[in-house]
A tleap script that builds the chain and sets N, CA, C and O, in Angstrom:
source leaprc.protein.ff14SB
mol = sequence {
  NMET GLU THR LEU HIE PRO THR GLU GLU GLN
  MET LYS THR PHE ILE LYS GLU MET PRO ALA
  LYS THR PRO PHE VAL MET LEU ASN MET LEU
  LYS PHE ARG ASP LYS ALA ARG TYR ALA ASP
  GLU GLU LYS ASN ILE THR GLY VAL GLN ALA
  TYR GLU GLN TYR ALA LYS GLU THR PHE PHE
  HIE LEU GLN LYS VAL GLY GLY LYS ALA ILE
  TRP MET GLY ASP ALA GLN ILE PRO VAL ILE
  ALA PRO THR GLU LYS TYR TRP ASP LYS VAL
  LEU LEU VAL GLN TYR PRO SER VAL ASP LYS
  PHE MET GLU MET THR GLN ASP PRO GLU TYR
  ILE LYS SER ALA LEU HIE ARG THR ALA ALA
  LEU GLU ASP SER ARG LEU ILE PRO MET LEU
  GLU THR MET SER GLU CARG
}
set mol.1.N position { -79.977 45.029 -66.084 }
set mol.1.CA position { -79.974 45.776 -64.836 }
set mol.1.C position { -81.366 46.391 -64.630 }
set mol.1.O position { -81.837 47.163 -65.464 }
set mol.2.N position { -82.005 46.050 -63.538 }
set mol.2.CA position { -83.321 46.593 -63.226 }
set mol.2.C position { -83.166 47.945 -62.544 }
set mol.2.O position { -82.367 48.105 -61.622 }
set mol.3.N position { -83.943 48.914 -63.014 }
set mol.3.CA position { -83.846 50.265 -62.464 }
set mol.3.C position { -85.235 50.867 -62.298 }
set mol.3.O position { -86.084 50.770 -63.183 }
set mol.4.N position { -85.443 51.485 -61.153 }
set mol.4.CA position { -86.713 52.162 -60.882 }
set mol.4.C position { -86.521 53.638 -60.591 }
set mol.4.O position { -87.423 54.442 -60.825 }
set mol.5.N position { -85.349 54.000 -60.081 }
set mol.5.CA position { -85.099 55.385 -59.675 }
set mol.5.C position { -83.748 55.841 -60.223 }
set mol.5.O position { -82.807 55.052 -60.302 }
set mol.6.N position { -83.657 57.107 -60.599 }
set mol.6.CA position { -82.365 57.601 -61.085 }
set mol.6.C position { -81.374 57.734 -59.924 }
set mol.6.O position { -81.758 57.962 -58.777 }
set mol.7.N position { -80.112 57.588 -60.255 }
set mol.7.CA position { -79.078 57.847 -59.262 }
set mol.7.C position { -78.898 59.362 -59.150 }
set mol.7.O position { -79.373 60.118 -59.997 }
set mol.8.N position { -78.223 59.781 -58.120 }
set mol.8.CA position { -77.919 61.208 -57.956 }
set mol.8.C position { -77.091 61.703 -59.136 }
set mol.8.O position { -77.306 62.810 -59.631 }
set mol.9.N position { -76.154 60.890 -59.581 }
set mol.9.CA position { -75.304 61.254 -60.716 }
set mol.9.C position { -76.127 61.383 -62.003 }
set mol.9.O position { -75.905 62.303 -62.791 }
set mol.10.N position { -77.065 60.475 -62.215 }
set mol.10.CA position { -77.917 60.566 -63.403 }
set mol.10.C position { -78.743 61.850 -63.394 }
set mol.10.O position { -78.899 62.495 -64.431 }
set mol.11.N position { -79.269 62.220 -62.237 }
set mol.11.CA position { -80.060 63.455 -62.156 }
set mol.11.C position { -79.193 64.683 -62.408 }
set mol.11.O position { -79.615 65.609 -63.101 }
set mol.12.N position { -77.998 64.697 -61.857 }
set mol.12.CA position { -77.090 65.825 -62.096 }
set mol.12.C position { -76.768 65.965 -63.579 }
set mol.12.O position { -76.761 67.073 -64.115 }
set mol.13.N position { -76.505 64.850 -64.234 }
set mol.13.CA position { -76.202 64.863 -65.663 }
set mol.13.C position { -77.413 65.313 -66.475 }
set mol.13.O position { -77.274 66.110 -67.403 }
set mol.14.N position { -78.584 64.814 -66.139 }
set mol.14.CA position { -79.824 65.197 -66.811 }
set mol.14.C position { -80.026 66.710 -66.739 }
set mol.14.O position { -80.292 67.353 -67.754 }
set mol.15.N position { -79.899 67.271 -65.547 }
set mol.15.CA position { -80.102 68.709 -65.347 }
set mol.15.C position { -79.047 69.513 -66.106 }
set mol.15.O position { -79.361 70.541 -66.707 }
set mol.16.N position { -77.806 69.051 -66.081 }
set mol.16.CA position { -76.710 69.760 -66.729 }
set mol.16.C position { -76.788 69.685 -68.256 }
set mol.16.O position { -76.524 70.679 -68.933 }
set mol.17.N position { -77.142 68.536 -68.799 }
set mol.17.CA position { -77.059 68.304 -70.245 }
set mol.17.C position { -78.301 68.740 -71.022 }
set mol.17.O position { -78.203 69.069 -72.204 }
set mol.18.N position { -79.450 68.745 -70.381 }
set mol.18.CA position { -80.682 69.118 -71.090 }
set mol.18.C position { -80.777 70.636 -71.214 }
set mol.18.O position { -80.480 71.349 -70.255 }
set mol.19.N position { -81.183 71.141 -72.375 }
set mol.19.CA position { -81.395 72.588 -72.511 }
set mol.19.C position { -82.459 73.048 -71.505 }
set mol.19.O position { -83.541 72.466 -71.435 }
set mol.20.N position { -82.156 74.069 -70.746 }
set mol.20.CA position { -82.962 74.474 -69.587 }
set mol.20.C position { -84.407 74.831 -69.898 }
set mol.20.O position { -85.304 74.390 -69.179 }
set mol.21.N position { -84.661 75.590 -70.910 }
set mol.21.CA position { -86.013 76.112 -71.158 }
set mol.21.C position { -86.683 75.449 -72.359 }
set mol.21.O position { -87.590 76.030 -72.956 }
set mol.22.N position { -86.254 74.251 -72.716 }
set mol.22.CA position { -86.737 73.573 -73.904 }
set mol.22.C position { -87.712 72.457 -73.550 }
set mol.22.O position { -87.421 71.633 -72.683 }
set mol.23.N position { -88.860 72.423 -74.210 }
set mol.23.CA position { -89.780 71.302 -73.987 }
set mol.23.C position { -89.131 69.983 -74.417 }
set mol.23.O position { -88.311 69.952 -75.335 }
set mol.24.N position { -89.505 68.915 -73.751 }
set mol.24.CA position { -89.006 67.587 -74.116 }
set mol.24.C position { -90.079 66.550 -73.840 }
set mol.24.O position { -91.044 66.803 -73.119 }
set mol.25.N position { -89.891 65.389 -74.422 }
set mol.25.CA position { -90.783 64.256 -74.200 }
set mol.25.C position { -89.985 63.181 -73.481 }
set mol.25.O position { -88.862 62.859 -73.870 }
set mol.26.N position { -90.584 62.624 -72.418 }
set mol.26.CA position { -89.944 61.552 -71.662 }
set mol.26.C position { -90.537 60.217 -72.112 }
set mol.26.O position { -91.738 59.979 -71.985 }
set mol.27.N position { -89.670 59.357 -72.639 }
set mol.27.CA position { -90.061 57.999 -72.990 }
set mol.27.C position { -90.002 57.163 -71.714 }
set mol.27.O position { -88.955 57.064 -71.074 }
set mol.28.N position { -91.133 56.565 -71.352 }
set mol.28.CA position { -91.223 55.693 -70.190 }
set mol.28.C position { -91.418 54.260 -70.676 }
set mol.28.O position { -92.406 53.969 -71.350 }
set mol.29.N position { -90.507 53.377 -70.351 }
set mol.29.CA position { -90.646 51.958 -70.685 }
set mol.29.C position { -90.907 51.240 -69.365 }
set mol.29.O position { -90.124 51.357 -68.422 }
set mol.30.N position { -92.008 50.498 -69.304 }
set mol.30.CA position { -92.518 49.989 -68.028 }
set mol.30.C position { -92.687 48.482 -68.027 }
set mol.30.O position { -93.271 47.913 -68.950 }
set mol.31.N position { -92.178 47.841 -66.995 }
set mol.31.CA position { -92.363 46.401 -66.747 }
set mol.31.C position { -93.013 46.279 -65.376 }
set mol.31.O position { -92.431 46.690 -64.372 }
set mol.32.N position { -94.222 45.713 -65.327 }
set mol.32.CA position { -94.986 45.650 -64.078 }
set mol.32.C position { -94.699 44.393 -63.272 }
set mol.32.O position { -94.402 43.331 -63.819 }
set mol.33.N position { -94.797 44.543 -61.966 }
set mol.33.CA position { -94.757 43.384 -61.063 }
set mol.33.C position { -96.098 42.655 -61.189 }
set mol.33.O position { -97.117 43.272 -61.499 }
set mol.34.N position { -96.091 41.361 -60.951 }
set mol.34.CA position { -97.367 40.632 -60.910 }
set mol.34.C position { -98.223 41.159 -59.764 }
set mol.34.O position { -99.420 41.397 -59.925 }
set mol.35.N position { -97.592 41.338 -58.605 }
set mol.35.CA position { -98.275 41.876 -57.426 }
set mol.35.C position { -97.512 43.112 -56.960 }
set mol.35.O position { -96.288 43.081 -56.826 }
set mol.36.N position { -98.238 44.191 -56.717 }
set mol.36.CA position { -97.602 45.427 -56.249 }
set mol.36.C position { -96.869 45.170 -54.936 }
set mol.36.O position { -97.314 44.379 -54.104 }
set mol.37.N position { -95.736 45.851 -54.766 }
set mol.37.CA position { -94.918 45.670 -53.563 }
set mol.37.C position { -94.745 47.022 -52.875 }
set mol.37.O position { -93.927 47.845 -53.286 }
set mol.38.N position { -95.529 47.233 -51.826 }
set mol.38.CA position { -95.434 48.458 -51.023 }
set mol.38.C position { -94.528 48.189 -49.832 }
set mol.38.O position { -94.597 47.119 -49.227 }
set mol.39.N position { -93.686 49.146 -49.495 }
set mol.39.CA position { -92.724 48.977 -48.404 }
set mol.39.C position { -93.403 48.950 -47.035 }
set mol.39.O position { -92.994 48.203 -46.147 }
set mol.40.N position { -94.448 49.772 -46.873 }
set mol.40.CA position { -95.014 49.969 -45.540 }
set mol.40.C position { -96.277 49.171 -45.246 }
set mol.40.O position { -96.701 49.107 -44.092 }
set mol.41.N position { -96.892 48.557 -46.260 }
set mol.41.CA position { -98.118 47.816 -45.997 }
set mol.41.C position { -98.374 46.789 -47.091 }
set mol.41.O position { -97.836 46.888 -48.194 }
set mol.42.N position { -99.189 45.824 -46.775 }
set mol.42.CA position { -99.576 44.788 -47.722 }
set mol.42.C position { -100.869 45.200 -48.404 }
set mol.42.O position { -101.875 45.446 -47.739 }
set mol.43.N position { -100.847 45.277 -49.722 }
set mol.43.CA position { -102.045 45.566 -50.499 }
set mol.43.C position { -102.222 44.440 -51.500 }
set mol.43.O position { -101.260 43.999 -52.129 }
set mol.44.N position { -103.423 43.991 -51.641 }
set mol.44.CA position { -103.688 42.883 -52.553 }
set mol.44.C position { -104.097 43.426 -53.923 }
set mol.44.O position { -105.235 43.255 -54.360 }
set mol.45.N position { -103.137 44.089 -54.596 }
set mol.45.CA position { -103.393 44.614 -55.932 }
set mol.45.C position { -102.218 44.276 -56.844 }
set mol.45.O position { -101.110 44.003 -56.382 }
set mol.46.N position { -102.483 44.301 -58.133 }
set mol.46.CA position { -101.431 44.006 -59.103 }
set mol.46.C position { -100.559 45.237 -59.335 }
set mol.46.O position { -100.893 46.348 -58.926 }
set mol.47.N position { -99.439 45.004 -60.001 }
set mol.47.CA position { -98.591 46.125 -60.396 }
set mol.47.C position { -99.320 47.062 -61.339 }
set mol.47.O position { -99.165 48.280 -61.252 }
set mol.48.N position { -100.110 46.503 -62.235 }
set mol.48.CA position { -100.883 47.338 -63.167 }
set mol.48.C position { -101.858 48.226 -62.396 }
set mol.48.O position { -101.992 49.409 -62.708 }
set mol.49.N position { -102.530 47.678 -61.407 }
set mol.49.CA position { -103.481 48.464 -60.607 }
set mol.49.C position { -102.765 49.569 -59.826 }
set mol.49.O position { -103.270 50.689 -59.734 }
set mol.50.N position { -101.609 49.264 -59.271 }
set mol.50.CA position { -100.844 50.281 -58.539 }
set mol.50.C position { -100.400 51.390 -59.490 }
set mol.50.O position { -100.429 52.565 -59.126 }
set mol.51.N position { -99.988 51.023 -60.709 }
set mol.51.CA position { -99.573 52.042 -61.670 }
set mol.51.C position { -100.758 52.894 -62.112 }
set mol.51.O position { -100.609 54.096 -62.333 }
set mol.52.N position { -101.915 52.289 -62.240 }
set mol.52.CA position { -103.119 53.056 -62.575 }
set mol.52.C position { -103.414 54.094 -61.498 }
set mol.52.O position { -103.833 55.209 -61.809 }
set mol.53.N position { -103.197 53.736 -60.237 }
set mol.53.CA position { -103.382 54.695 -59.142 }
set mol.53.C position { -102.360 55.827 -59.253 }
set mol.53.O position { -102.697 56.998 -59.085 }
set mol.54.N position { -101.121 55.467 -59.535 }
set mol.54.CA position { -100.064 56.470 -59.735 }
set mol.54.C position { -100.438 57.415 -60.881 }
set mol.54.O position { -100.345 58.634 -60.739 }
set mol.55.N position { -100.857 56.852 -62.010 }
set mol.55.CA position { -101.208 57.663 -63.175 }
set mol.55.C position { -102.360 58.609 -62.863 }
set mol.55.O position { -102.344 59.772 -63.266 }
set mol.56.N position { -103.353 58.110 -62.149 }
set mol.56.CA position { -104.513 58.935 -61.787 }
set mol.56.C position { -104.070 60.127 -60.929 }
set mol.56.O position { -104.486 61.258 -61.180 }
set mol.57.N position { -103.243 59.882 -59.936 }
set mol.57.CA position { -102.779 60.945 -59.045 }
set mol.57.C position { -101.790 61.873 -59.753 }
set mol.57.O position { -101.776 63.076 -59.492 }
set mol.58.N position { -100.978 61.332 -60.630 }
set mol.58.CA position { -99.947 62.118 -61.299 }
set mol.58.C position { -100.527 63.054 -62.345 }
set mol.58.O position { -99.918 64.077 -62.657 }
set mol.59.N position { -101.687 62.729 -62.893 }
set mol.59.CA position { -102.330 63.590 -63.889 }
set mol.59.C position { -102.420 65.027 -63.369 }
set mol.59.O position { -102.111 65.965 -64.104 }
set mol.60.N position { -102.831 65.209 -62.134 }
set mol.60.CA position { -102.925 66.535 -61.519 }
set mol.60.C position { -101.554 67.206 -61.449 }
set mol.60.O position { -101.420 68.384 -61.779 }
set mol.61.N position { -100.552 66.466 -61.026 }
set mol.61.CA position { -99.202 67.028 -60.889 }
set mol.61.C position { -98.647 67.454 -62.248 }
set mol.61.O position { -97.998 68.494 -62.362 }
set mol.62.N position { -98.904 66.649 -63.269 }
set mol.62.CA position { -98.469 66.995 -64.624 }
set mol.62.C position { -99.115 68.295 -65.092 }
set mol.62.O position { -98.439 69.189 -65.601 }
set mol.63.N position { -100.438 68.388 -64.913 }
set mol.63.CA position { -101.155 69.595 -65.327 }
set mol.63.C position { -100.627 70.830 -64.612 }
set mol.63.O position { -100.496 71.901 -65.206 }
set mol.64.N position { -100.329 70.666 -63.342 }
set mol.64.CA position { -99.861 71.788 -62.523 }
set mol.64.C position { -98.585 72.419 -63.074 }
set mol.64.O position { -98.385 73.626 -62.941 }
set mol.65.N position { -97.718 71.612 -63.692 }
set mol.65.CA position { -96.453 72.143 -64.228 }
set mol.65.C position { -96.508 72.347 -65.742 }
set mol.65.O position { -95.501 72.687 -66.362 }
set mol.66.N position { -97.683 72.139 -66.336 }
set mol.66.CA position { -97.820 72.342 -67.778 }
set mol.66.C position { -97.438 71.151 -68.622 }
set mol.66.O position { -97.236 71.285 -69.829 }
set mol.67.N position { -97.335 69.982 -68.004 }
set mol.67.CA position { -97.018 68.761 -68.740 }
set mol.67.C position { -98.264 68.005 -69.134 }
set mol.67.O position { -99.368 68.336 -68.702 }
set mol.68.N position { -98.079 66.975 -69.966 }
set mol.68.CA position { -99.218 66.142 -70.342 }
set mol.68.C position { -98.747 64.796 -70.872 }
set mol.68.O position { -97.705 64.689 -71.519 }
set mol.69.N position { -99.540 63.779 -70.581 }
set mol.69.CA position { -99.304 62.468 -71.173 }
set mol.69.C position { -99.801 62.548 -72.609 }
set mol.69.O position { -100.937 62.958 -72.848 }
set mol.70.N position { -98.963 62.160 -73.569 }
set mol.70.CA position { -99.372 62.293 -74.963 }
set mol.70.C position { -99.636 60.962 -75.648 }
set mol.70.O position { -100.281 60.932 -76.696 }
set mol.71.N position { -99.156 59.862 -75.083 }
set mol.71.CA position { -99.422 58.564 -75.702 }
set mol.71.C position { -99.049 57.453 -74.736 }
set mol.71.O position { -98.042 57.542 -74.033 }
set mol.72.N position { -99.868 56.402 -74.705 }
set mol.72.CA position { -99.547 55.201 -73.926 }
set mol.72.C position { -100.036 53.999 -74.711 }
set mol.72.O position { -101.124 54.028 -75.287 }
set mol.73.N position { -99.243 52.952 -74.736 }
set mol.73.CA position { -99.650 51.746 -75.444 }
set mol.73.C position { -98.965 50.513 -74.895 }
set mol.73.O position { -97.982 50.593 -74.158 }
set mol.74.N position { -99.517 49.361 -75.277 }
set mol.74.CA position { -98.945 48.079 -74.882 }
set mol.74.C position { -97.747 47.760 -75.763 }
set mol.74.O position { -97.833 47.840 -76.988 }
set mol.75.N position { -96.648 47.405 -75.149 }
set mol.75.CA position { -95.459 46.999 -75.898 }
set mol.75.C position { -95.726 45.633 -76.541 }
set mol.75.O position { -96.429 44.792 -75.980 }
set mol.76.N position { -95.158 45.440 -77.706 }
set mol.76.CA position { -95.349 44.200 -78.462 }
set mol.76.C position { -94.012 43.476 -78.607 }
set mol.76.O position { -93.009 43.883 -78.020 }
set mol.77.N position { -94.007 42.418 -79.379 }
set mol.77.CA position { -92.784 41.665 -79.632 }
set mol.77.C position { -91.796 42.590 -80.349 }
set mol.77.O position { -92.171 43.236 -81.328 }
set mol.78.N position { -90.552 42.668 -79.887 }
set mol.78.CA position { -89.598 43.598 -80.491 }
set mol.78.C position { -89.149 43.164 -81.885 }
set mol.78.O position { -89.129 41.977 -82.208 }
set mol.79.N position { -88.795 44.145 -82.692 }
set mol.79.CA position { -88.249 43.894 -84.021 }
set mol.79.C position { -86.721 43.944 -83.961 }
set mol.79.O position { -86.039 43.053 -84.467 }
set mol.80.N position { -86.195 45.005 -83.332 }
set mol.80.CA position { -84.745 45.101 -83.134 }
set mol.80.C position { -84.516 45.282 -81.639 }
set mol.80.O position { -84.584 46.395 -81.118 }
set mol.81.N position { -84.250 44.194 -80.972 }
set mol.81.CA position { -84.039 44.142 -79.514 }
set mol.81.C position { -83.887 42.669 -79.160 }
set mol.81.O position { -84.064 41.814 -80.028 }
set mol.82.N position { -83.567 42.352 -77.918 }
set mol.82.CA position { -83.601 40.946 -77.546 }
set mol.82.C position { -84.969 40.351 -77.925 }
set mol.82.O position { -85.981 41.051 -77.888 }
set mol.83.N position { -84.996 39.096 -78.279 }
set mol.83.CA position { -86.176 38.498 -78.905 }
set mol.83.C position { -87.391 38.325 -78.004 }
set mol.83.O position { -88.510 38.226 -78.507 }
set mol.84.N position { -87.207 38.284 -76.704 }
set mol.84.CA position { -88.370 38.114 -75.826 }
set mol.84.C position { -89.056 39.457 -75.585 }
set mol.84.O position { -88.419 40.510 -75.553 }
set mol.85.N position { -90.376 39.383 -75.416 }
set mol.85.CA position { -91.115 40.590 -75.056 }
set mol.85.C position { -90.769 40.892 -73.595 }
set mol.85.O position { -90.936 40.030 -72.731 }
set mol.86.N position { -90.299 42.080 -73.319 }
set mol.86.CA position { -89.903 42.423 -71.965 }
set mol.86.C position { -90.773 43.531 -71.386 }
set mol.86.O position { -91.307 43.382 -70.287 }
set mol.87.N position { -90.922 44.628 -72.099 }
set mol.87.CA position { -91.676 45.772 -71.591 }
set mol.87.C position { -93.173 45.526 -71.749 }
set mol.87.O position { -93.627 44.949 -72.738 }
set mol.88.N position { -93.924 45.977 -70.752 }
set mol.88.CA position { -95.379 45.828 -70.797 }
set mol.88.C position { -96.048 47.024 -71.465 }
set mol.88.O position { -96.919 46.859 -72.320 }
set mol.89.N position { -95.640 48.224 -71.074 }
set mol.89.CA position { -96.234 49.449 -71.613 }
set mol.89.C position { -95.146 50.444 -71.944 }
set mol.89.O position { -94.043 50.409 -71.397 }
set mol.90.N position { -95.495 51.337 -72.864 }
set mol.90.CA position { -94.635 52.456 -73.223 }
set mol.90.C position { -95.495 53.709 -73.101 }
set mol.90.O position { -96.645 53.730 -73.539 }
set mol.91.N position { -94.929 54.746 -72.504 }
set mol.91.CA position { -95.657 55.978 -72.254 }
set mol.91.C position { -94.793 57.160 -72.684 }
set mol.91.O position { -93.592 57.193 -72.418 }
set mol.92.N position { -95.419 58.130 -73.351 }
set mol.92.CA position { -94.746 59.369 -73.721 }
set mol.92.C position { -95.378 60.512 -72.940 }
set mol.92.O position { -96.591 60.715 -72.994 }
set mol.93.N position { -94.548 61.261 -72.210 }
set mol.93.CA position { -95.029 62.390 -71.405 }
set mol.93.C position { -94.249 63.634 -71.818 }
set mol.93.O position { -93.019 63.627 -71.861 }
set mol.94.N position { -94.984 64.699 -72.122 }
set mol.94.CA position { -94.362 65.950 -72.536 }
set mol.94.C position { -94.252 66.899 -71.349 }
set mol.94.O position { -95.203 67.079 -70.588 }
set mol.95.N position { -93.076 67.502 -71.207 }
set mol.95.CA position { -92.817 68.489 -70.160 }
set mol.95.C position { -92.374 69.791 -70.809 }
set mol.95.O position { -91.695 69.763 -71.835 }
set mol.96.N position { -92.746 70.934 -70.231 }
set mol.96.CA position { -92.343 72.216 -70.817 }
set mol.96.C position { -90.859 72.524 -70.643 }
set mol.96.O position { -90.294 73.299 -71.414 }
set mol.97.N position { -90.224 71.921 -69.635 }
set mol.97.CA position { -88.801 72.175 -69.398 }
set mol.97.C position { -88.284 71.244 -68.308 }
set mol.97.O position { -89.055 70.613 -67.586 }
set mol.98.N position { -86.973 71.175 -68.210 }
set mol.98.CA position { -86.342 70.407 -67.136 }
set mol.98.C position { -86.749 70.975 -65.780 }
set mol.98.O position { -87.020 70.224 -64.842 }
set mol.99.N position { -86.790 72.306 -65.680 }
set mol.99.CA position { -87.171 72.938 -64.415 }
set mol.99.C position { -88.553 72.495 -63.960 }
set mol.99.O position { -88.764 72.224 -62.778 }
set mol.100.N position { -89.492 72.420 -64.893 }
set mol.100.CA position { -90.858 72.013 -64.550 }
set mol.100.C position { -90.912 70.532 -64.181 }
set mol.100.O position { -91.663 70.138 -63.288 }
set mol.101.N position { -90.123 69.723 -64.863 }
set mol.101.CA position { -90.032 68.305 -64.506 }
set mol.101.C position { -89.514 68.167 -63.071 }
set mol.101.O position { -90.067 67.411 -62.273 }
set mol.102.N position { -88.453 68.902 -62.756 }
set mol.102.CA position { -87.866 68.840 -61.416 }
set mol.102.C position { -88.837 69.383 -60.372 }
set mol.102.O position { -88.946 68.837 -59.275 }
set mol.103.N position { -89.541 70.458 -60.716 }
set mol.103.CA position { -90.547 71.012 -59.801 }
set mol.103.C position { -91.588 69.947 -59.452 }
set mol.103.O position { -91.961 69.784 -58.290 }
set mol.104.N position { -92.047 69.230 -60.469 }
set mol.104.CA position { -93.049 68.194 -60.223 }
set mol.104.C position { -92.484 67.066 -59.358 }
set mol.104.O position { -93.104 66.668 -58.372 }
set mol.105.N position { -91.307 66.550 -59.726 }
set mol.105.CA position { -90.784 65.377 -59.026 }
set mol.105.C position { -90.304 65.686 -57.611 }
set mol.105.O position { -90.098 64.764 -56.822 }
set mol.106.N position { -90.122 66.959 -57.274 }
set mol.106.CA position { -89.705 67.332 -55.923 }
set mol.106.C position { -90.872 67.794 -55.060 }
set mol.106.O position { -90.687 68.076 -53.876 }
set mol.107.N position { -92.066 67.876 -55.630 }
set mol.107.CA position { -93.267 68.260 -54.883 }
set mol.107.C position { -93.602 67.147 -53.883 }
set mol.107.O position { -93.732 65.991 -54.286 }
set mol.108.N position { -93.743 67.465 -52.596 }
set mol.108.CA position { -94.034 66.438 -51.586 }
set mol.108.C position { -95.291 65.611 -51.901 }
set mol.108.O position { -95.340 64.419 -51.596 }
set mol.109.N position { -96.293 66.233 -52.503 }
set mol.109.CA position { -97.506 65.491 -52.864 }
set mol.109.C position { -97.242 64.513 -54.003 }
set mol.109.O position { -97.781 63.407 -54.012 }
set mol.110.N position { -96.414 64.918 -54.960 }
set mol.110.CA position { -96.042 63.997 -56.040 }
set mol.110.C position { -95.240 62.829 -55.461 }
set mol.110.O position { -95.460 61.680 -55.842 }
set mol.111.N position { -94.333 63.109 -54.565 }
set mol.111.CA position { -93.498 62.062 -53.974 }
set mol.111.C position { -94.377 60.997 -53.308 }
set mol.111.O position { -94.069 59.808 -53.384 }
set mol.112.N position { -95.463 61.416 -52.657 }
set mol.112.CA position { -96.410 60.450 -52.069 }
set mol.112.C position { -97.034 59.589 -53.169 }
set mol.112.O position { -97.150 58.373 -53.021 }
set mol.113.N position { -97.430 60.221 -54.258 }
set mol.113.CA position { -98.033 59.483 -55.375 }
set mol.113.C position { -97.041 58.509 -55.997 }
set mol.113.O position { -97.419 57.416 -56.420 }
set mol.114.N position { -95.777 58.902 -56.051 }
set mol.114.CA position { -94.752 58.078 -56.687 }
set mol.114.C position { -94.521 56.756 -55.957 }
set mol.114.O position { -93.923 55.840 -56.522 }
set mol.115.N position { -94.978 56.643 -54.727 }
set mol.115.CA position { -94.875 55.358 -54.016 }
set mol.115.C position { -95.632 54.269 -54.768 }
set mol.115.O position { -95.230 53.105 -54.739 }
set mol.116.N position { -96.732 54.634 -55.446 }
set mol.116.CA position { -97.492 53.663 -56.249 }
set mol.116.C position { -96.663 53.195 -57.449 }
set mol.116.O position { -96.723 52.028 -57.835 }
set mol.117.N position { -95.891 54.113 -58.033 }
set mol.117.CA position { -95.032 53.745 -59.166 }
set mol.117.C position { -93.982 52.727 -58.730 }
set mol.117.O position { -93.766 51.714 -59.396 }
set mol.118.N position { -93.345 53.008 -57.619 }
set mol.118.CA position { -92.319 52.100 -57.106 }
set mol.118.C position { -92.910 50.730 -56.795 }
set mol.118.O position { -92.302 49.704 -57.099 }
set mol.119.N position { -94.092 50.713 -56.190 }
set mol.119.CA position { -94.759 49.448 -55.864 }
set mol.119.C position { -95.152 48.683 -57.121 }
set mol.119.O position { -95.139 47.452 -57.131 }
set mol.120.N position { -95.497 49.402 -58.169 }
set mol.120.CA position { -96.026 48.799 -59.392 }
set mol.120.C position { -94.971 48.159 -60.274 }
set mol.120.O position { -95.216 47.123 -60.893 }
set mol.121.N position { -93.793 48.776 -60.333 }
set mol.121.CA position { -92.830 48.418 -61.371 }
set mol.121.C position { -91.752 47.456 -60.917 }
set mol.121.O position { -91.193 47.573 -59.826 }
set mol.122.N position { -91.482 46.507 -61.787 }
set mol.122.CA position { -90.346 45.608 -61.620 }
set mol.122.C position { -89.104 46.238 -62.241 }
set mol.122.O position { -87.990 46.058 -61.747 }
set mol.123.N position { -89.306 46.979 -63.326 }
set mol.123.CA position { -88.204 47.606 -64.046 }
set mol.123.C position { -88.754 48.765 -64.870 }
set mol.123.O position { -89.939 48.789 -65.203 }
set mol.124.N position { -87.906 49.708 -65.191 }
set mol.124.CA position { -88.351 50.852 -66.002 }
set mol.124.C position { -87.151 51.535 -66.637 }
set mol.124.O position { -86.004 51.332 -66.238 }
set mol.125.N position { -87.451 52.343 -67.630 }
set mol.125.CA position { -86.467 53.239 -68.229 }
set mol.125.C position { -87.171 54.567 -68.451 }
set mol.125.O position { -88.329 54.601 -68.865 }
set mol.126.N position { -86.481 55.645 -68.178 }
set mol.126.CA position { -86.947 56.996 -68.490 }
set mol.126.C position { -85.887 57.613 -69.392 }
set mol.126.O position { -84.730 57.761 -69.000 }
set mol.127.N position { -86.298 57.971 -70.604 }
set mol.127.CA position { -85.352 58.505 -71.569 }
set mol.127.C position { -85.890 59.832 -72.087 }
set mol.127.O position { -86.881 59.853 -72.817 }
set mol.128.N position { -85.245 60.948 -71.714 }
set mol.128.CA position { -85.694 62.247 -72.228 }
set mol.128.C position { -85.314 62.383 -73.698 }
set mol.128.O position { -84.235 61.971 -74.124 }
set mol.129.N position { -86.238 62.976 -74.465 }
set mol.129.CA position { -86.020 63.124 -75.902 }
set mol.129.C position { -86.317 64.562 -76.322 }
set mol.129.O position { -87.301 65.159 -75.887 }
set mol.130.N position { -85.453 65.102 -77.171 }
set mol.130.CA position { -85.642 66.434 -77.727 }
set mol.130.C position { -86.042 66.292 -79.188 }
set mol.130.O position { -85.520 65.445 -79.913 }
set mol.131.N position { -86.973 67.134 -79.604 }
set mol.131.CA position { -87.431 67.083 -80.990 }
set mol.131.C position { -86.324 67.560 -81.931 }
set mol.131.O position { -85.677 68.579 -81.685 }
set mol.132.N position { -86.120 66.813 -83.002 }
set mol.132.CA position { -85.123 67.193 -84.003 }
set mol.132.C position { -85.746 67.344 -85.379 }
set mol.132.O position { -85.077 67.759 -86.325 }
set mol.133.N position { -87.028 67.008 -85.495 }
set mol.133.CA position { -87.699 67.082 -86.776 }
set mol.133.C position { -89.041 67.744 -86.571 }
set mol.133.O position { -89.798 67.344 -85.686 }
set mol.134.N position { -89.345 68.727 -87.352 }
set mol.134.CA position { -90.649 69.389 -87.228 }
set mol.134.C position { -91.505 69.036 -88.442 }
set mol.134.O position { -91.002 68.534 -89.448 }
set mol.135.N position { -92.803 69.305 -88.331 }
set mol.135.CA position { -93.721 69.044 -89.440 }
set mol.135.C position { -93.328 69.886 -90.640 }
set mol.135.O position { -92.852 71.012 -90.497 }
set mol.136.N position { -93.526 69.340 -91.795 }
set mol.136.CA position { -93.181 70.069 -93.022 }
set mol.136.C position { -94.409 70.632 -93.651 }
set mol.136.O position { -94.327 71.281 -94.694 }
savepdb mol mol.pdb
quit
């Protein structure tokens, strides 16, 4: 099942189930389109290029709410998963809280930037993660 945006039910569950004032890391699994697909205009750029534009614009929005990208890398051949390489990139983004994540994603300026994400991606997963192990 290809997914780019959460359903209303998924967002309600996310807000309800996540501890309100707890920092978390969002695992982003990304599969890019060969050519970016914008709803309102034709642009001759790749999905990777459109995502780079999204990332550039989103950096400001992340900083504004106290978040930060902490790691990004190219996905490789899976060890425990279906045997074909599916995901192109994996990204870890840290947020100070669910409230700050929601503040960012509901900001009208962020929503404009997110159009590049939608154009860029063929498929994605966003998985919030809470730390369960600390340094010893």
